C-alpha positions, 0 to 999 in steps of 0.5 A, spaced: 933 342 657 928 342 662 920 343 660 920 351 662 926 352 657 923 347 652 917 352 652 921 358 651 925 355 646 918 354 642 915 361 644 921 364 641 921 360 634 913 362 634 915 369 634 915 372 641 921 377 640 921 377 648 920 373 654 917 375 661 923 374 666 918 371 671 914 365 670 906 368 672 907 375 668 901 375 663 904 373 656 900 378 653 904 383 656 909 381 651 905 380 645 902 374 646 896 374 641 891 369 638 896 368 632 901 367 636 898 362 640 897 358 634 904 358 632 906 357 638 902 350 639 905 349 633 912 350 635 910 346 642 908 340 638 915 340 635 919 341 640 915 337 645 913 331 641 906 332 642 900 332 638 895 337 641 888 337 639 883 342 637 879 339 644 885 340 648 887 347 646 886 352 652 886 360 651 887 360 659 893 356 658 897 361 654 896 366 660 903 365 663 909 361 663 906 358 669 900 356 666 902 354 659 907 349 663 902 346 668 896 345 661 903 342 657 904 337 663 897 335 663 898 333 656 904 329 658 910 333 656 916 332 660 
């Protein structure tokens, strides 16, 4: 499973009922809020076997699937 599919899986586990069909669409339009960001970080950590510290957290990373993928790659996700 590629990184994008693993991210989508984690976001569904975190509680996002609908995901965008395109990777550049704003996640906020699909219900991404501060609570889903926190739940998303926990789900992403588990799915990707990463540890995301508070100083690594980036609200801008949750703008779109593209930005989330880039951020997680920067943190070492493959």
